[in-house]
C-alpha positions as CSV (number, residue, x, y, z in Angstrom):
1,X,-7.7,-23.6,48.1
2,X,-4.4,-23.8,50.0
3,X,-3.3,-26.9,48.1
4,X,-4.1,-25.2,44.8
5,X,-2.1,-22.2,45.9
6,X,0.8,-24.5,46.8
7,X,0.7,-26.2,43.5
8,X,0.7,-22.9,41.7
9,X,3.7,-21.7,43.7
10,X,5.6,-24.9,43.0
11,X,4.8,-24.8,39.3
12,X,6.1,-21.3,39.0
13,X,9.2,-22.2,41.1
14,X,9.9,-25.1,38.7
15,X,9.3,-22.9,35.6
16,X,11.5,-20.1,36.7
17,X,14.1,-22.1,38.7
18,X,17.1,-20.7,36.6
19,X,16.0,-17.2,37.5
20,X,15.7,-18.0,41.2
21,X,19.1,-19.6,41.1
22,X,20.5,-16.4,39.5
23,X,19.1,-14.2,42.3
24,X,20.2,-16.6,45.0
25,X,23.7,-15.1,45.5
26,X,22.2,-11.6,45.8
27,X,19.8,-12.8,48.4
28,X,22.5,-14.6,50.4
29,X,24.6,-11.4,50.3
30,X,21.8,-9.3,51.5
31,X,21.1,-11.7,54.4
32,X,24.7,-11.9,55.5
33,X,25.6,-8.2,55.0
34,X,22.3,-6.4,55.7
35,X,19.9,-8.5,57.8
36,X,21.9,-10.8,60.1
37,X,24.0,-7.8,61.5
38,X,20.6,-6.1,62.5
39,X,20.6,-8.4,65.6
40,X,23.5,-6.2,66.8
41,X,21.2,-3.3,67.4
42,X,20.9,-4.5,70.9
43,X,24.5,-3.3,71.5
44,X,23.2,0.3,71.4
45,X,21.2,-0.3,74.6
46,X,24.0,-2.1,76.5
47,X,27.3,-1.3,78.2
48,X,29.9,-3.4,76.3
49,X,31.8,-5.7,78.6
50,X,33.9,-8.2,76.6
51,X,34.5,-10.3,79.7
52,X,30.8,-11.1,79.6
53,X,30.6,-11.5,75.8
54,X,29.4,-9.2,73.1
55,X,25.8,-9.3,74.2
56,X,26.4,-10.0,77.9
57,X,26.8,-6.4,79.0
58,X,24.5,-4.7,81.4
59,X,21.3,-3.1,80.0
60,X,21.6,0.7,80.2
61,X,18.6,1.8,78.1
62,X,19.2,5.0,76.2
63,X,22.3,6.2,78.0
64,X,24.4,5.6,74.8
65,X,22.2,8.0,73.0
66,X,22.7,10.8,75.4
67,X,26.1,11.8,74.1
68,X,24.5,12.6,70.7
69,X,22.0,15.0,72.2
70,X,23.7,16.5,75.2
71,X,26.9,17.5,73.6
72,X,27.3,21.2,72.7
73,X,28.2,20.1,69.2
74,X,25.0,18.2,68.6
75,X,23.4,21.1,66.7
76,X,26.5,21.7,64.5
77,X,27.0,18.2,63.4
78,X,23.3,17.7,62.7
79,X,23.1,20.9,60.8
80,X,26.1,20.1,58.8
81,X,25.0,16.6,58.0
82,X,21.6,17.6,56.8
83,X,22.5,20.7,54.8
84,X,25.5,19.2,53.1
85,X,23.4,16.2,52.0
86,X,20.5,18.4,50.8
87,X,22.9,20.4,48.7
88,X,24.6,17.3,47.4
89,X,21.3,15.7,46.4
90,X,20.0,18.7,44.5
91,X,23.3,19.5,42.7
92,X,24.1,15.8,41.9
93,X,20.6,15.6,40.4
94,X,20.9,18.6,38.2
95,X,24.5,18.1,36.9
96,X,24.0,14.3,36.5
97,X,20.8,14.7,34.4
98,X,22.4,17.5,32.4
99,X,25.5,15.4,31.6
100,X,23.4,12.4,30.8
101,X,21.4,14.4,28.3
102,X,24.5,15.8,26.7
103,X,26.1,12.4,26.6
104,X,23.1,11.0,24.8
105,X,23.5,13.7,22.1
106,X,27.0,12.4,21.2
107,X,26.6,10.4,18.1
108,X,30.1,9.0,17.5
109,X,30.4,5.6,19.3
110,X,34.2,6.1,20.2
111,X,33.7,9.5,21.7
112,X,30.6,8.4,23.6
113,X,32.5,5.5,25.2
114,X,35.5,7.8,25.9
115,X,33.3,10.4,27.6
116,X,31.5,7.7,29.7
117,X,34.8,6.4,30.9
118,X,36.2,9.9,31.7
119,X,33.0,10.9,33.6
120,X,33.0,7.7,35.6
121,X,36.7,7.6,36.4
122,X,36.6,10.0,39.5
123,X,34.0,7.8,41.1
124,X,36.5,4.9,41.0
125,X,39.2,6.8,42.8
126,X,39.6,6.3,46.5
127,X,38.8,9.3,48.8
128,X,42.3,9.0,50.3
129,X,43.7,9.7,46.9
130,X,41.2,12.5,46.3
131,X,42.3,14.0,49.6
132,X,45.9,14.1,48.3
133,X,44.7,15.6,45.0
134,X,42.9,18.3,46.9
135,X,46.0,18.9,49.1
136,X,48.2,19.3,45.9
137,X,45.8,22.1,44.9
138,X,45.4,23.8,48.3
139,X,48.7,23.3,50.1
140,X,50.1,26.5,51.5
141,X,53.6,25.9,50.5
142,X,53.3,24.0,47.2
143,X,49.6,24.1,46.2
144,X,48.6,25.0,42.7
145,X,46.1,27.6,44.0
146,X,48.6,29.5,46.1
147,X,51.5,29.3,43.7
148,X,49.8,29.8,40.4
149,X,46.1,30.9,40.4
150,X,46.0,33.4,43.2
151,X,49.3,35.2,42.2
152,X,48.0,35.4,38.7
153,X,44.8,37.1,40.0
154,X,46.8,39.4,42.2
155,X,45.5,37.9,45.5
156,X,47.4,36.8,48.6
157,X,48.0,33.2,49.4
158,X,45.3,31.6,51.6
159,X,45.8,29.1,54.4
160,X,43.0,26.8,53.2
161,X,43.2,24.2,56.0
162,X,42.7,26.9,58.7
163,X,39.9,28.8,57.0
164,X,36.5,27.1,57.6
165,X,34.5,29.6,55.5
166,X,35.9,28.2,52.2
167,X,35.2,24.5,52.8
168,X,31.4,24.4,52.1
169,X,32.2,25.3,48.5
170,X,35.3,23.2,48.3
171,X,33.6,20.1,49.7
172,X,30.6,20.6,47.3
173,X,32.9,20.9,44.3
174,X,34.9,17.8,45.3
175,X,31.7,15.8,46.0
176,X,30.2,16.7,42.6
177,X,33.4,15.8,40.8
178,X,33.7,12.6,42.6
179,X,30.1,11.2,42.4
180,X,28.2,12.9,39.6
181,X,29.7,10.5,37.0
182,X,28.1,7.5,38.6
183,X,24.6,9.1,38.7
184,X,25.2,10.4,35.1
185,X,25.7,6.8,33.8
186,X,22.5,5.7,35.6
187,X,20.5,8.4,34.0
188,X,22.2,7.9,30.7
189,X,21.2,4.2,30.8
190,X,17.6,5.3,31.3
191,X,17.8,7.8,28.4
192,X,19.1,5.0,26.1
193,X,16.1,2.9,27.0
194,X,13.6,5.6,25.8
195,X,11.8,4.6,22.6
196,X,13.3,6.5,19.7
197,X,10.0,6.7,18.0
198,X,9.0,9.5,20.4
199,X,11.8,11.7,19.2
200,X,11.2,10.9,15.5
201,X,7.5,11.8,16.0
202,X,8.5,15.0,17.8
203,X,10.9,15.9,15.0
204,X,8.2,15.4,12.4
205,X,6.0,17.8,14.5
206,X,8.7,20.4,14.3
207,X,9.9,20.1,18.0
208,X,13.5,21.2,18.6
209,X,16.0,19.6,20.9
210,X,14.9,21.7,23.9
211,X,11.3,20.8,23.5
212,X,12.2,17.1,23.0
213,X,14.2,17.2,26.3
214,X,11.5,19.0,28.3
215,X,8.5,17.0,26.9
216,X,10.1,13.5,26.3
217,X,13.5,13.0,28.0
218,X,12.7,14.6,31.4
219,X,9.2,13.0,31.8
220,X,10.7,9.6,30.8
221,X,13.4,10.1,33.4
222,X,11.0,11.0,36.2
223,X,10.7,7.4,37.6
224,X,14.4,6.9,37.8
225,X,14.9,10.4,39.3
226,X,12.3,9.7,41.9
227,X,13.8,6.3,42.9
228,X,17.4,7.7,43.1
229,X,16.3,10.7,45.1
230,X,14.4,8.6,47.5
231,X,17.4,6.4,48.1
232,X,19.5,9.4,48.7
233,X,16.9,10.9,51.1
234,X,17.0,7.7,53.1
235,X,20.7,8.3,53.8
236,X,20.5,12.0,54.4
237,X,21.7,11.4,58.0
238,X,24.8,9.5,56.7
239,X,27.7,11.7,55.6
240,X,30.5,10.7,53.2
241,X,33.1,9.9,55.9
242,X,36.0,9.9,53.4
243,X,35.0,13.3,52.1
244,X,34.7,15.0,55.5
245,X,37.6,13.3,57.1
246,X,40.2,12.5,54.5
247,X,39.8,15.5,52.2
248,X,39.9,17.9,55.1
249,X,43.0,16.1,56.5
250,X,41.1,16.0,59.9
251,X,42.1,19.7,60.4
252,X,40.8,21.0,63.7
253,X,40.2,24.6,62.7
254,X,37.7,23.4,60.0
255,X,35.4,21.5,62.3
256,X,32.7,24.2,62.5
257,X,31.9,23.7,58.8
258,X,33.2,20.1,58.2
259,X,32.3,18.1,61.3
260,X,29.4,15.8,60.6
261,X,27.7,13.0,62.5
262,X,30.0,10.2,61.1
263,X,33.2,12.0,61.8
264,X,32.1,13.1,65.2
265,X,31.3,9.5,66.2
266,X,34.7,8.3,64.8
267,X,36.5,11.0,66.9
268,X,34.5,10.1,69.9
269,X,35.5,6.4,69.4
270,X,39.2,7.4,69.1
271,X,39.0,9.1,72.5
272,X,36.6,6.8,74.4
273,X,36.7,3.5,72.5
274,X,33.0,3.0,73.4
275,X,31.4,0.7,70.8
276,X,28.0,1.2,72.4
277,X,28.1,4.8,71.4
278,X,28.9,4.1,67.8
279,X,26.1,1.5,67.7
280,X,23.7,4.0,69.1
281,X,24.7,6.6,66.4
282,X,24.2,4.0,63.7
283,X,20.8,3.0,65.1
284,X,19.8,6.6,65.3
285,X,20.8,7.3,61.6
286,X,19.0,4.1,60.4
287,X,15.7,5.1,62.2
288,X,15.8,8.6,60.9
289,X,16.6,7.4,57.4
290,X,13.8,4.9,57.5
291,X,11.3,7.5,58.7
292,X,12.4,9.9,55.9
293,X,11.9,7.1,53.3
294,X,8.3,6.5,54.6
295,X,7.6,10.2,54.5
296,X,9.0,10.7,51.0
297,X,7.0,7.7,49.7
298,X,3.9,9.2,51.4
299,X,4.5,12.6,49.7
300,X,5.1,11.0,46.3
301,X,1.8,9.1,46.6
302,X,-0.1,12.3,47.6
303,X,1.4,14.1,44.7
304,X,1.0,11.2,42.3
305,X,-2.0,9.1,43.5
306,X,-2.5,7.3,40.2
307,X,1.2,6.2,40.1
308,X,1.6,7.9,36.7
309,X,5.2,8.6,37.5
310,X,5.9,4.8,37.3
């Protein structure tokens, strides 16, 4: 039985050897970038002493994790990280799907390509540049908002970088502008793959555009939406460091509404230089993300036991 199985495996390997060679670079990349570094998890439980080597420090158990939970800011950074990501996931999904549907309705090839490029362009811009673009809008002395928009509305200038209450809205807008284009292209590619015969049949039955969207497009997008949402849920404890650090210009007064887990760890490293603490935070984020992925998959299976979504 075993020899027959081995022959079958070898036969398939020989038949699809070109395909296996094509995926080999991706497998090597995953091994080097994702799996081999996992051995470094042990650093989270050790006191780093470079005189003894990277892994030669004394074992200190969960002491590196204490700073995450005993600090007075633990609640604030956890709350900000989770709530921001929940808002980002929901709004990115809504706007990306809506834009993808609108883009699919454009019939002229040139305009469709132009809109695709224009929508995707912000995603390709570095967050450092995005931070300066936001500063050009919100600067107290020369910003477009204080010099043009607010005077036109009869309002006084605002010191944006010292007022925390405005930044949940500002960061949400910047995040949507910066990332919704990438998700839009993903959903647009899925829409292009839908069999056009469904739409032709719906048109013959008298269904308008809105009925076609709700009864054909959105159900067909459900598998892609589910996968993309699960991937984002798995990283709900990871914040966009560039967004919360570069865009806010690391302004101290804004910390109550802009300080998240990643920026807190970075600032802690600047003060203490403790690599063990950073490793503990990364391990904590990974474990929570993995647990959330399992929970999300369990919920999806309960809602959809026959796998009809896929």
